C-alpha positions in Angstrom: 0.0 0.0 0.0 2.9 2.4 0.7 4.3 2.0 -2.7 0.9 2.9 -4.2 0.6 5.8 -2.2 4.0 7.0 -3.0 3.2 6.4 -6.7 0.1 8.7 -6.4 2.2 11.4 -4.7 5.1 11.1 -7.4 2.5 11.6 -10.0 1.0 14.7 -8.4 2.2 18.3 -9.1 1.4 19.4 -5.7 0.9 18.2 -2.2 -2.2 16.0 -1.6 -4.6 15.5 1.2 -5.5 12.0 2.5 -8.9 12.4 0.8 -7.3 13.3 -2.6 -4.8 10.3 -2.3 -7.8 7.9 -1.5 -9.7 9.3 -4.7 -6.5 8.7 -6.9 -5.8 5.2 -5.6 -7.2 2.3 -7.6 -7.7 0.2 -4.4 -11.0 0.6 -2.3 -9.4 2.0 1.0 -11.1 4.1 3.7 -9.8 7.5 4.1 -8.5 6.7 7.7 -6.6 3.8 6.3 -4.9 6.4 3.8 -4.3 8.9 6.5 -2.5 6.1 8.6 -0.2 5.1 5.7 0.5 8.8 5.0 1.3 9.5 8.7 3.5 6.4 8.9 5.3 7.5 5.7 5.8 10.9 7.3 7.2 9.2 10.6 9.7 7.5 8.5 10.8 10.8 6.8 9.6 9.5 3.3 6.9 12.3 3.1 6.9 15.9 4.3 3.4 17.5 5.2 1.9 20.9 5.7 -1.3 22.2 7.1 -4.3 22.2 4.6 -7.2 23.6 6.4 -7.9 20.9 9.2 -6.0 18.2 7.4 -2.5 17.8 6.3 -1.1 17.8 2.6 1.6 15.4 2.0 4.5 15.5 -0.5 7.3 13.0 -1.1 10.9 13.9 0.3 12.4 11.6 -2.3 11.5 12.0 -6.0 11.4 8.5 -7.1 11.7 4.8 -6.3 15.2 4.9 -6.6 15.7 7.7 -4.1 13.6 5.7 -1.8 15.7 2.7 -2.1 18.9 4.8 -1.4 17.3 6.3 1.6 16.4 2.7 2.9 20.0 1.7 2.4 21.5 4.8 4.5 18.8 4.1 7.3 20.1 0.6 7.4 23.6 1.7 7.6 22.9 4.0 10.3 21.2 1.3 12.3 24.4 -0.9 12.4 26.8 -0.4 15.4 29.9 -0.8 13.1 29.6 1.1 9.8 32.7 -0.4 8.7 31.5 -4.1 9.1 28.0 -3.2 7.6 29.7 -1.7 4.6 32.1 -4.6 4.1 29.5 -7.2 4.3 27.3 -5.3 2.1 30.0 -5.0 -0.7 31.1 -8.7 -0.1 27.3 -9.6 -1.1 27.4 -7.5 -4.4 27.4 -9.3 -7.7 30.5 -8.7 -9.8 28.7 -6.2 -12.0 27.4 -4.3 -9.1 30.8 -4.0 -7.5 32.3 -2.8 -10.7 29.6 -0.2 -10.9 30.1 0.9 -7.3 33.9 1.1 -8.0 33.2 3.3 -10.9 30.8 5.5 -9.0 33.2 5.9 -6.2 36.1 6.7 -8.7 33.8 9.5 -10.1 33.5 11.1 -6.7 37.2 10.9 -5.8 
């Protein structure tokens, strides 16, 4: 459901209220369910919100699914007690192609 809500918000050209998100969703969800999903995404830092009358209007803090995946990776890295170990284990599990790509990206940053 979170992915569907995010897709609606990414497609919008402005912040949306829970009622507007509910109308845009293909699923038949109650407004309160949509509001709960939006509140949880806000708590995770995935959405920003502003007052819109008595409700909130939500907008994504990341612009697409790739940005969301990157944010989730950073969050997991920050949860680890030893960043070096977490990164080392992450890199050791990469495919050869992903490791090559990561090395290229890091080379561009240097």
